[in-house]
All heavy atoms as an XYZ file, in Angstrom:
911
protein
N     114.239    136.672    127.307
C     113.701    136.856    128.646
C     113.752    135.562    129.385
O     114.071    135.579    130.610
C     112.270    137.392    128.558
C     111.552    137.566    129.902
S     110.178    138.622    129.894
C     108.883    137.452    129.910
N     113.357    134.431    128.829
C     113.371    133.198    129.546
C     114.749    132.711    129.997
O     114.907    132.127    131.009
C     112.575    132.135    128.750
N     115.704    133.004    129.102
C     117.107    132.563    129.469
C     117.619    133.315    130.655
O     118.179    132.683    131.586
C     118.045    132.911    128.272
O     117.767    132.118    127.221
N     117.312    134.583    130.832
C     117.769    135.338    131.969
C     116.990    134.853    133.205
O     117.574    134.746    134.269
C     117.493    136.844    131.789
C     118.416    137.486    130.861
C     118.103    138.941    130.674
C     119.001    139.582    129.666
N     118.709    141.031    129.460
N     115.717    134.606    133.076
C     114.912    134.042    134.130
C     115.413    132.724    134.623
O     115.599    132.483    135.813
C     113.426    133.886    133.687
C     112.526    133.309    134.740
C     112.040    134.146    135.754
C     112.147    131.998    134.753
C     111.204    133.618    136.751
C     111.358    131.459    135.706
C     110.857    132.317    136.722
N     115.690    131.827    133.693
C     116.151    130.481    134.075
C     117.559    130.527    134.735
O     117.812    129.854    135.753
C     116.301    129.613    132.811
N     118.428    131.404    134.236
C     119.728    131.561    134.854
C     119.614    132.172    136.239
O     120.199    131.638    137.219
C     120.633    132.487    134.013
C     122.071    132.568    134.471
C     122.929    133.408    133.552
N     122.827    133.101    132.174
C     122.232    133.880    131.216
N     121.798    135.019    131.533
N     122.151    133.484    130.018
N     118.800    133.221    136.392
C     118.592    133.855    137.726
C     117.978    132.947    138.743
O     118.494    132.783    139.877
C     117.802    135.145    137.530
O     118.430    136.002    136.599
C     117.592    135.813    138.860
N     116.858    132.276    138.343
C     116.211    131.324    139.148
C     117.144    130.160    139.541
O     117.220    129.753    140.719
C     114.916    130.850    138.524
C     113.995    129.992    139.462
C     113.538    130.804    140.732
C     112.803    129.539    138.713
N     117.890    129.728    138.549
C     118.780    128.600    138.786
C     119.849    128.967    139.808
O     120.188    128.261    140.749
N     120.458    130.193    139.692
C     121.439    130.580    140.653
C     120.834    130.760    142.058
O     121.449    130.343    143.015
C     122.118    131.906    140.160
C     122.959    131.662    138.939
C     122.966    132.552    141.317
C     123.413    132.913    138.245
N     119.672    131.324    142.131
C     118.949    131.440    143.384
C     118.760    130.026    144.039
O     118.947    129.884    145.230
C     117.609    132.203    143.296
C     117.946    133.712    142.929
C     116.781    132.129    144.504
C     116.765    134.519    142.502
N     118.238    129.111    143.204
C     118.051    127.738    143.753
C     119.337    127.103    144.214
O     119.411    126.504    145.274
C     117.473    126.867    142.678
C     115.975    126.978    142.537
C     115.327    126.963    141.316
C     115.166    127.021    143.696
C     113.967    127.008    141.255
C     113.756    127.053    143.585
C     113.195    127.097    142.315
N     120.432    127.333    143.461
C     121.778    126.702    143.900
C     122.218    127.350    145.181
O     122.581    126.593    146.137
C     122.765    126.879    142.761
C     122.448    125.991    141.570
C     124.152    126.600    143.271
C     123.262    126.262    140.274
N     122.139    128.613    145.311
C     122.544    129.283    146.559
C     121.670    128.841    147.674
O     122.190    128.528    148.750
C     122.535    130.837    146.351
C     122.672    131.525    147.720
C     123.613    131.296    145.440
N     120.350    128.869    147.530
C     119.478    128.425    148.629
C     119.683    126.935    148.996
O     119.558    126.608    150.138
C     117.993    128.703    148.250
O     117.540    127.825    147.256
N     119.999    126.145    147.995
C     120.270    124.743    148.254
C     121.487    124.556    149.146
O     121.571    123.756    150.048
N     122.558    125.323    148.804
C     123.805    125.180    149.588
C     123.580    125.813    150.940
O     123.973    125.238    151.932
C     124.912    125.962    148.769
C     125.258    125.163    147.522
C     126.151    126.096    149.697
C     126.225    125.913    146.569
N     123.038    126.994    151.050
C     122.766    127.731    152.292
C     121.922    126.857    153.215
O     122.150    126.791    154.417
C     122.242    129.097    152.084
C     121.755    129.716    153.370
C     123.264    130.030    151.412
N     120.948    126.193    152.598
C     120.046    125.336    153.465
C     120.657    124.279    154.203
O     120.196    123.882    155.266
N     121.796    123.720    153.699
C     122.522    122.735    154.454
C     123.162    123.278    155.723
O     123.359    122.548    156.688
C     123.636    122.096    153.582
C     123.031    121.039    152.574
C     123.135    121.360    151.234
C     122.501    119.918    152.998
C     122.620    120.432    150.340
C     121.964    119.000    152.131
C     122.028    119.245    150.764
N     123.505    124.554    155.749
C     124.214    125.176    156.832
C     123.352    126.078    157.740
O     123.584    126.200    158.906
C     125.395    126.026    156.311
C     126.361    125.253    155.506
C     126.343    125.285    154.125
C     127.273    124.318    156.154
C     127.255    124.574    153.364
C     128.104    123.620    155.396
C     128.063    123.694    154.017
N     122.245    126.570    157.082
C     121.350    127.479    157.856
C     119.924    127.149    157.383
O     119.334    127.758    156.495
C     121.705    128.941    157.468
C     120.929    130.055    158.169
C     121.232    130.036    159.666
C     121.284    131.375    157.617
N     119.316    126.124    158.000
C     118.021    125.644    157.578
C     116.776    126.589    157.736
O     115.773    126.322    157.141
C     117.764    124.350    158.351
C     118.754    124.301    159.482
C     119.854    125.356    159.103
N     116.990    127.734    158.484
C     115.859    128.649    158.649
C     114.556    127.999    159.054
O     113.496    128.304    158.529
C     115.704    129.453    157.338
C     116.818    130.277    156.845
C     116.529    130.843    155.517
C     117.246    131.353    157.825
N     114.601    127.136    160.008
C     113.460    126.291    160.349
C     112.245    127.172    160.861
O     111.143    126.682    160.819
C     113.839    125.273    161.407
C     114.742    124.180    160.764
C     115.138    123.100    161.717
O     114.588    123.040    162.868
O     115.923    122.265    161.346
N     112.484    128.382    161.327
C     111.291    129.174    161.793
C     110.629    129.782    160.577
O     109.461    130.105    160.707
C     111.867    130.283    162.659
N     111.255    129.948    159.421
C     110.626    130.573    158.274
C     110.313    129.529    157.183
O     109.227    129.278    156.802
C     111.523    131.647    157.720
C     111.839    132.755    158.800
C     110.884    132.364    156.469
C     112.970    133.701    158.401
N     111.372    128.931    156.722
C     111.274    127.846    155.743
C     111.886    126.598    156.399
O     112.859    126.677    157.142
C     112.125    128.164    154.454
C     111.731    129.470    153.765
C     112.433    130.626    153.913
C     110.570    129.477    152.935
C     112.095    131.790    153.280
C     110.169    130.616    152.321
C     110.941    131.769    152.527
N     111.317    125.477    156.127
C     111.854    124.233    156.700
C     112.611    123.516    155.613
O     112.137    122.785    154.817
C     110.717    123.379    157.206
C     111.273    122.368    158.161
N     111.920    121.208    157.779
C     111.225    122.380    159.594
C     112.221    120.524    158.867
N     111.857    121.261    159.963
N     113.949    123.841    155.541
C     114.792    123.348    154.503
C     115.477    122.032    154.928
O     116.509    122.033    155.545
C     115.851    124.413    154.059
C     115.237    125.727    153.561
C     116.328    126.711    153.312
C     114.396    125.475    152.341
N     114.889    120.945    154.625
C     115.367    119.558    155.029
C     116.497    119.260    153.855
O     116.549    119.925    152.862
C     114.305    118.531    154.910
O     113.817    118.437    153.594
C     113.181    118.846    155.891
N     117.292    118.309    154.159
C     118.351    117.882    153.188
C     117.659    117.526    151.816
O     118.200    117.889    150.782
C     118.985    116.668    153.838
C     118.915    116.917    155.298
C     117.585    117.559    155.449
N     116.523    116.822    151.831
C     115.806    116.555    150.585
C     115.433    117.758    149.911
O     115.577    117.949    148.648
C     114.577    115.596    150.848
C     113.729    115.373    149.595
C     115.014    114.317    151.440
N     114.869    118.744    150.589
C     114.438    120.068    150.053
C     115.683    120.792    149.371
O     115.542    121.329    148.295
C     113.892    120.906    151.199
C     112.834    121.888    150.739
N     111.835    122.285    151.594
C     112.651    122.518    149.632
C     111.058    123.151    151.014
N     111.552    123.350    149.795
N     116.802    120.729    150.091
C     117.989    121.314    149.611
C     118.499    120.672    148.291
O     118.858    121.366    147.365
C     119.095    121.330    150.605
C     118.740    122.136    151.827
O     118.134    123.142    151.732
N     119.221    121.726    153.001
N     118.377    119.307    148.252
C     118.810    118.625    146.983
C     117.910    118.965    145.881
O     118.352    119.175    144.741
C     118.930    117.129    147.305
C     120.031    116.756    148.269
C     119.028    116.325    146.062
C     119.976    115.397    148.836
N     116.620    119.130    146.143
C     115.708    119.489    145.128
C     116.030    120.910    144.542
O     116.014    121.074    143.387
C     114.189    119.408    145.664
C     113.253    120.128    144.663
C     113.799    118.013    145.906
N     116.322    121.811    145.504
C     116.743    123.163    145.071
C     118.020    123.077    144.251
O     118.089    123.773    143.204
C     116.939    124.028    146.240
C     115.630    124.502    146.910
N     115.586    124.922    148.219
C     114.373    124.490    146.480
C     114.380    125.250    148.551
N     113.563    124.878    147.477
N     119.002    122.352    144.627
C     120.244    122.239    143.938
C     120.009    121.677    142.481
O     120.516    122.203    141.535
C     121.253    121.373    144.649
C     121.862    122.016    145.904
C     122.718    120.951    146.627
C     122.768    123.165    145.472
N     119.187    120.588    142.391
C     118.928    119.996    141.096
C     118.132    121.012    140.216
O     118.401    121.167    139.014
C     118.143    118.745    141.184
C     118.908    117.500    141.787
C     117.983    116.350    142.096
C     120.052    117.140    140.916
N     117.129    121.691    140.782
C     116.353    122.655    139.997
C     117.308    123.795    139.495
O     117.122    124.272    138.380
C     115.314    123.297    140.921
O     114.422    122.381    141.347
N     118.187    124.192    140.349
C     119.146    125.263    140.027
C     120.095    124.832    138.938
O     120.387    125.592    137.968
N     120.674    123.678    139.036
C     121.597    123.236    138.046
C     120.907    123.051    136.708
O     121.480    123.417    135.682
C     122.227    121.800    138.470
C     122.970    121.169    137.373
C     123.141    122.068    139.685
N     119.691    122.574    136.693
C     118.933    122.423    135.455
C     118.662    123.780    134.860
O     118.887    124.026    133.663
C     117.659    121.633    135.652
C     117.954    120.194    135.974
C     116.760    121.716    134.366
C     116.759    119.393    136.478
N     118.295    124.759    135.675
C     117.984    126.143    135.233
C     119.186    126.774    134.567
O     119.158    127.386    133.519
N     120.377    126.652    135.259
C     121.597    127.220    134.683
C     122.022    126.482    133.390
O     122.411    127.087    132.442
C     122.742    127.196    135.771
C     124.078    127.525    135.143
C     122.401    128.161    136.919
N     121.822    125.209    133.394
C     122.204    124.365    132.197
C     121.373    124.745    130.944
O     121.957    124.782    129.834
C     122.070    122.859    132.519
N     120.104    124.991    131.145
C     119.236    125.332    129.995
C     119.262    126.799    129.583
O     118.785    127.191    128.515
C     117.762    124.878    130.185
C     117.699    123.406    130.478
C     117.092    125.733    131.265
N     119.900    127.638    130.452
C     119.797    129.078    130.242
C     120.549    129.544    128.993
O     120.361    130.705    128.498
C     120.276    129.910    131.490
O     121.675    129.660    131.608
N     121.377    128.728    128.423
C     122.048    129.042    127.176
C     121.141    129.016    125.940
O     121.560    129.479    124.864
N     119.987    128.435    126.078
C     119.015    128.307    124.947
C     117.708    128.885    125.328
O     117.108    128.544    126.369
C     118.888    126.834    124.580
O     117.702    126.696    123.840
N     117.214    129.862    124.562
C     115.925    130.508    124.845
C     114.868    129.459    124.790
O     113.946    129.454    125.715
C     115.670    131.625    123.868
C     114.436    132.434    124.216
C     114.523    133.275    125.425
O     115.667    133.555    125.943
O     113.487    133.740    125.920
N     114.796    128.617    123.830
C     113.712    127.619    123.695
C     113.710    126.667    124.891
O     112.654    126.278    125.390
C     113.816    126.899    122.390
O     114.954    126.156    122.296
N     114.904    126.177    125.269
C     114.989    125.278    126.453
C     114.555    126.076    127.741
O     113.969    125.485    128.623
C     116.334    124.650    126.554
C     116.570    123.670    125.541
C     117.958    123.052    125.701
N     118.150    122.113    124.596
C     119.345    121.573    124.303
N     120.395    121.955    124.949
N     119.450    120.714    123.297
N     114.941    127.326    127.798
C     114.553    128.073    129.008
C     113.059    128.309    129.056
O     112.487    128.299    130.157
C     115.267    129.473    128.930
O     116.652    129.267    128.986
N     112.403    128.482    127.946
C     110.939    128.606    127.913
C     110.352    127.295    128.395
O     109.405    127.288    129.286
C     110.442    128.927    126.476
C     108.938    128.681    126.352
C     110.791    130.360    126.123
N     110.855    126.152    127.919
C     110.374    124.878    128.331
C     110.576    124.697    129.855
O     109.690    124.214    130.599
C     111.050    123.783    127.559
C     110.587    122.406    127.751
C     109.542    121.856    127.114
C     111.061    121.401    128.679
N     109.297    120.557    127.571
C     110.278    120.245    128.547
C     112.135    121.447    129.603
C     110.520    119.146    129.286
C     112.309    120.260    130.399
C     111.536    119.199    130.201
N     111.759    125.060    130.376
C     112.052    124.978    131.804
C     111.091    125.814    132.603
O     110.541    125.325    133.618
C     113.473    125.517    131.988
C     113.912    125.715    133.449
C     114.373    124.672    134.245
C     113.847    127.047    134.054
C     114.767    124.873    135.589
C     114.206    127.198    135.352
C     114.690    126.168    136.082
O     115.076    126.348    137.386
N     110.832    127.027    132.149
C     109.916    127.893    132.871
C     108.492    127.274    132.917
O     107.845    127.255    134.032
C     109.890    129.337    132.261
N     108.017    126.793    131.906
C     106.707    126.176    131.816
C     106.612    124.872    132.713
O     105.743    124.815    133.554
C     106.256    125.834    130.385
C     106.023    126.981    129.489
C     105.683    126.479    128.106
C     105.466    127.593    127.151
N     105.124    127.153    125.789
N     107.540    123.996    132.560
C     107.536    122.744    133.326
C     107.686    123.053    134.815
O     106.926    122.525    135.624
C     108.644    121.820    132.846
C     108.737    120.583    133.781
C     108.289    121.300    131.413
N     108.654    123.886    135.184
C     108.898    124.184    136.538
C     107.781    124.969    137.166
O     107.462    124.764    138.321
C     110.300    124.775    136.779
C     111.376    123.793    137.001
C     111.885    123.111    135.839
C     111.921    123.551    138.178
C     112.874    122.246    136.026
C     112.891    122.549    138.331
C     113.405    121.890    137.228
N     107.177    125.794    136.342
C     105.959    126.543    136.806
C     104.873    125.644    137.207
O     104.325    125.795    138.348
N     104.569    124.664    136.419
C     103.483    123.706    136.759
C     103.890    122.771    137.875
O     103.033    122.434    138.695
C     103.010    123.023    135.490
C     102.123    123.867    134.609
C     102.611    124.264    133.346
C     100.905    124.352    135.070
C     101.843    125.070    132.551
C     100.105    125.174    134.273
C     100.649    125.519    132.962
N     105.126    122.396    137.901
C     105.582    121.520    138.933
C     105.501    122.247    140.302
O     104.959    121.755    141.313
C     107.033    121.019    138.736
C     107.654    120.353    139.957
C     107.045    120.022    137.561
N     105.985    123.529    140.352
C     105.920    124.272    141.597
C     104.489    124.623    141.963
O     104.148    124.737    143.129
C     106.828    125.479    141.516
C     108.238    125.160    141.985
C     109.146    124.610    141.104
C     108.596    125.327    143.278
C     110.387    124.253    141.465
C     109.900    124.922    143.750
C     110.761    124.403    142.820
O     112.051    124.022    143.228
N     103.630    124.794    140.961
C     102.222    125.048    141.256
C     101.630    123.754    141.946
O     100.910    123.854    142.937
C     101.479    125.366    140.013
C      99.947    125.769    140.206
C      99.856    126.993    141.029
C      99.349    125.988    138.778
N     101.944    122.594    141.462
C     101.482    121.303    142.038
C     102.076    121.221    143.478
O     101.320    120.845    144.363
C     101.937    120.148    141.184
C     101.639    118.810    141.681
C     100.121    118.575    141.739
C     102.283    117.739    140.841
N     103.293    121.517    143.636
C     103.923    121.467    144.971
C     103.258    122.499    145.890
O     103.011    122.119    147.099
C     105.459    121.767    144.972
C     106.054    121.910    146.227
C     106.142    120.602    144.158
N     102.929    123.632    145.426
C     102.245    124.641    146.297
C     100.843    124.181    146.714
O     100.526    124.293    147.908
C     102.141    125.986    145.560
N     100.127    123.581    145.778
C      98.805    123.032    146.175
C      98.936    121.822    147.139
O      98.208    121.712    148.040
C      98.037    122.670    144.950
C      97.279    123.777    144.232
C      97.586    124.156    143.004
C      96.264    124.437    144.960
C      96.987    125.238    142.407
C      95.626    125.484    144.343
C      95.950    125.893    143.079
N      99.957    121.060    146.882
C     100.232    119.922    147.793
C     100.505    120.440    149.232
O     100.010    119.844    150.180
C     101.445    119.097    147.254
C     101.740    117.809    147.986
C     100.646    116.829    147.955
C     103.026    117.243    147.453
N     101.270    121.506    149.366
C     101.591    122.080    150.601
C     100.358    122.612    151.349
O     100.375    122.774    152.519
N      99.315    122.954    150.607
C      98.084    123.433    151.260
C      97.335    122.307    152.002
O      96.636    122.535    152.901
C      97.129    124.073    150.230
C      97.648    125.337    149.595
C      96.583    125.747    148.533
C      97.856    126.438    150.649
N      97.598    121.030    151.509
C      96.832    119.903    152.051
C      97.605    118.985    152.872
O      96.996    118.104    153.518
C      96.126    119.173    150.865
C      95.197    119.999    150.148
C      95.518    120.585    148.869
C      93.993    120.339    150.675
C      94.638    121.326    148.182
C      93.028    121.143    149.981
C      93.409    121.684    148.705
N      98.918    119.150    152.909
C      99.754    118.229    153.759
C     100.910    119.011    154.341
O     101.306    120.064    153.755
C     100.277    117.032    152.929
O     100.945    116.184    153.833
C     101.209    117.423    151.771
N     101.335    118.609    155.426
C     102.465    119.239    156.083
C     103.838    118.671    155.635
O     104.860    119.380    155.675
C     102.375    119.183    157.632
C     103.446    119.812    158.379
N     103.692    121.148    158.359
C     104.394    119.265    159.098
C     104.777    121.456    159.107
N     105.201    120.290    159.554
N     103.821    117.426    155.174
C     105.110    116.726    154.784
C     104.793    115.788    153.611
O     103.801    115.130    153.575
C     105.631    115.967    155.995
C     106.983    115.355    155.709
C     106.970    113.943    155.184
O     105.985    113.263    155.392
O     107.876    113.590    154.470
N     105.730    115.773    152.700
C     105.608    114.883    151.578
C     107.069    114.564    151.033
O     107.820    115.473    150.796
C     104.816    115.516    150.418
C     104.661    114.642    149.196
C     103.784    113.568    149.199
C     105.507    114.842    148.082
C     103.684    112.729    148.092
C     105.371    114.008    146.979
C     104.502    112.976    146.938
N     107.366    113.256    150.966
C     108.633    112.792    150.505
C     109.863    113.488    151.117
O     110.816    113.782    150.448
C     108.730    112.956    148.946
N     109.786    113.729    152.426
C     110.852    114.313    153.119
C     110.930    115.794    153.097
O     111.889    116.451    153.578
N     109.973    116.464    152.365
C     109.948    117.896    152.237
C     108.768    118.385    153.212
O     107.638    117.928    153.074
C     109.683    118.380    150.864
C     110.860    117.928    150.012
C     109.547    119.833    150.786
C     110.644    118.184    148.516
N     109.163    119.258    154.104
C     108.170    119.803    155.093
C     107.752    121.192    154.587
O     108.525    121.991    154.168
C     108.766    119.899    156.474
C     109.096    118.424    156.926
C     107.774    120.623    157.451
C     109.822    118.382    158.328
N     106.378    121.373    154.561
C     105.794    122.596    154.032
C     105.294    123.519    155.092
O     104.424    123.120    155.900
C     104.602    122.300    153.100
C     104.976    121.401    151.933
C     104.634    120.105    151.921
C     105.614    121.964    150.807
C     104.899    119.283    150.853
C     105.913    121.115    149.737
C     105.602    119.837    149.750
N     105.912    124.757    155.250
C     105.368    125.717    156.141
C     104.659    126.786    155.239
O     104.780    126.713    154.044
C     106.534    126.316    156.896
C     107.340    125.443    157.782
C     108.435    126.171    158.517
C     106.524    124.792    158.834
N     103.990    127.730    155.931
C     103.246    128.707    155.170
C     104.191    129.484    154.228
O     103.835    129.722    153.036
C     102.488    129.631    156.093
C     101.684    130.675    155.417
S     100.452    130.002    154.252
C      99.262    129.357    155.386
N     105.338    129.873    154.685
C     106.269    130.672    153.847
C     106.662    129.778    152.622
O     106.847    130.360    151.524
C     107.472    131.041    154.653
N     106.870    128.463    152.814
C     107.230    127.611    151.703
C     106.139    127.672    150.662
O     106.356    127.793    149.438
C     107.442    126.174    152.150
C     108.653    126.024    153.049
O     109.708    126.374    152.632
O     108.442    125.448    154.157
N     104.853    127.529    151.116
C     103.745    127.493    150.217
C     103.644    128.806    149.399
O     103.416    128.866    148.193
C     102.451    127.212    150.952
C     102.380    125.881    151.567
O     103.049    124.953    151.041
N     101.592    125.699    152.553
N     103.763    129.883    150.078
C     103.677    131.245    149.433
C     104.782    131.388    148.412
O     104.570    131.724    147.254
C     103.761    132.418    150.456
C     103.923    133.754    149.801
C     102.546    132.449    151.381
N     106.049    130.970    148.761
C     107.132    131.042    147.788
C     106.981    130.119    146.633
O     107.252    130.547    145.524
C     108.441    130.752    148.571
C     109.753    130.977    147.747
C     109.823    132.382    147.264
C     110.911    130.609    148.603
N     106.386    128.884    146.878
C     106.159    127.968    145.820
C     105.115    128.599    144.827
O     105.257    128.404    143.629
C     105.714    126.641    146.324
C     106.821    125.877    147.014
N     106.616    124.925    148.026
C     108.193    125.892    146.811
C     107.769    124.453    148.394
N     108.745    125.020    147.714
N     104.081    129.223    145.350
C     103.107    129.830    144.456
C     103.699    130.963    143.615
O     103.466    131.165    142.419
C     101.879    130.413    145.274
C     100.805    129.379    145.535
C     100.494    128.924    146.749
C     100.033    128.872    144.499
C      99.474    128.094    147.024
C      99.070    127.943    144.690
C      98.744    127.493    145.964
N     104.560    131.797    144.279
C     105.167    132.909    143.568
C     106.125    132.399    142.516
O     106.112    132.932    141.362
C     105.986    133.795    144.543
C     105.156    134.610    145.526
C     106.064    135.291    146.557
C     104.324    135.615    144.819
N     106.904    131.374    142.763
C     107.795    130.734    141.740
C     106.956    130.179    140.647
O     107.295    130.383    139.444
C     108.726    129.711    142.379
C     109.690    130.290    143.322
C     109.368    128.846    141.292
C     110.393    129.314    144.216
N     105.813    129.509    140.961
C     104.984    128.888    139.938
C     104.401    129.991    139.011
O     104.528    129.826    137.806
C     103.889    128.119    140.640
N     103.830    130.972    139.642
C     103.175    132.003    138.787
C     104.196    132.814    137.961
O     103.932    133.075    136.748
C     102.342    133.007    139.648
C     101.169    132.336    140.302
C     100.771    132.681    141.581
C     100.469    131.341    139.694
C      99.717    132.130    142.194
C      99.334    130.743    140.272
C      98.948    131.163    141.530
N     105.296    133.126    138.524
C     106.301    133.789    137.755
C     106.890    132.919    136.616
O     107.045    133.378    135.427
C     107.514    134.203    138.646
N     107.125    131.621    136.885
C     107.649    130.762    135.894
C     106.607    130.520    134.683
O     107.000    130.593    133.571
C     107.932    129.441    136.485
O     108.978    129.532    137.433
N     105.375    130.355    135.077
C     104.298    130.143    134.053
C     104.222    131.418    133.202
O     104.153    131.382    131.972
C     102.987    129.750    134.729
C     103.135    128.325    135.304
C     101.848    129.826    133.700
C     101.983    127.905    136.227
N     104.236    132.537    133.890
C     104.148    133.813    133.133
C     105.313    133.950    132.160
O     105.105    134.268    130.916
C     104.124    135.049    134.051
C     104.208    136.352    133.365
C     103.052    136.904    132.781
C     105.411    137.043    133.268
C     103.148    138.121    132.050
C     105.519    138.239    132.559
C     104.358    138.775    131.956
O     104.393    139.940    131.305
N     106.514    133.774    132.615
C     107.729    133.896    131.748
C     107.688    132.896    130.660
O     107.937    133.175    129.486
C     108.997    133.772    132.595
C     110.241    133.592    131.711
C     109.190    135.035    133.530
N     107.323    131.592    130.988
C     107.292    130.582    129.946
C     106.308    130.830    128.865
O     106.717    130.756    127.733
N     105.117    131.253    129.175
C     104.179    131.507    128.138
C     104.313    132.864    127.451
O     104.027    133.042    126.272
C     102.702    131.354    128.653
C     102.425    129.868    128.786
C     102.492    129.262    130.073
C     102.016    129.127    127.740
C     102.232    127.929    130.208
C     101.740    127.752    127.873
C     101.834    127.173    129.132
N     104.755    133.870    128.242
C     104.986    135.177    127.618
C     106.172    135.181    126.682
O     106.142    135.732    125.588
C     105.215    136.278    128.751
C     105.188    137.679    128.215
O     104.399    137.975    127.305
N     105.982    138.575    128.746
N     107.250    134.489    127.065
C     108.466    134.391    126.209
C     108.116    133.554    124.958
O     108.631    133.953    123.829
C     109.599    133.696    126.941
O     110.015    134.515    128.013
N     107.286    132.584    125.071
C     106.985    131.695    123.896
C     106.134    132.517    122.927
O     106.393    132.484    121.747
C     106.160    130.514    124.366
N     105.254    133.394    123.416
C     104.400    134.179    122.484
C     105.282    135.281    121.862
O     105.081    135.639    120.763
C     103.181    134.740    123.194
O     103.549    135.672    124.205
N     106.220    135.833    122.609
C     107.050    136.886    122.097
C     107.966    136.318    120.970
O     108.197    136.958    119.968
C     107.888    137.473    123.118
C     107.190    138.477    124.023
C     108.071    139.127    125.062
O     109.275    138.768    125.212
N     107.515    140.080    125.799
N     108.518    135.153    121.200
C     109.437    134.541    120.154
C     108.658    134.174    118.872
O     109.119    134.325    117.775
C     110.116    133.321    120.655
O     109.179    132.282    120.974
N     107.361    133.787    119.021
C     106.568    133.528    117.871
C     106.268    134.871    117.092
O     106.339    134.897    115.862
C     105.174    132.871    118.235
C     105.349    131.481    118.607
C     104.006    130.881    118.977
C     104.200    129.502    119.594
N     102.940    128.890    120.061
N     106.007    135.940    117.806
C     105.826    137.226    117.187
C     107.049    137.764    116.451
O     106.952    138.337    115.376
C     105.339    138.261    118.235
C     103.930    138.032    118.718
O     103.151    137.348    118.108
N     103.650    138.552    119.903
N     108.204    137.533    117.054
C     109.426    137.929    116.369
C     109.650    137.156    115.074
O     109.999    137.731    114.063
C     110.637    137.720    117.349
C     112.022    137.860    116.567
C     110.510    138.732    118.498
N     109.393    135.851    115.107
C     109.687    135.051    113.904
C     108.613    135.343    112.832
O     108.994    135.341    111.682
C     109.504    133.534    114.268
C     110.593    133.054    115.122
O     111.740    133.627    115.134
N     110.402    131.997    115.887
N     107.400    135.764    113.173
C     106.391    136.049    112.225
C     106.713    137.432    111.551
O     106.522    137.632    110.303
C     104.997    136.148    112.812
C     103.975    136.692    111.891
C     104.635    134.699    113.275
N     107.201    138.349    112.318
C     107.470    139.670    111.864
C     108.757    139.820    111.098
O     109.002    140.823    110.472
C     107.464    140.716    113.020
C     106.105    140.842    113.670
O     105.082    140.681    113.040
N     106.061    141.107    114.974
N     109.615    138.810    111.063
C     110.916    138.939    110.428
C     110.839    138.699    108.963
O     110.060    138.233    108.334
C     111.962    137.953    111.033
C     113.232    137.911    110.249
C     112.228    138.316    112.453
């Protein structure tokens, strides 16, 4: 489950990173060049780890907590390190965080159950 999640999220990040350079959607999301680069790096890492379930679980957990931190940061500031936070950005960051944390910890517990039952 985590491998599919990491691959799918990675592809979405790569596409949004590329599209953000040409169509910044400033009225909905404020995709600055720094924001786009972060999305591209997040996506490349997601696709790179998606070949391994254990690395994908780690990716989901780490990125879940990083995006949760970013979401909370967006509640208290409008701009940080060249990334501008609008309400839609914050909502999306929370959704990515919660989904990633869920997949990371749910996949980890499922793989332990499979190993114990074998």
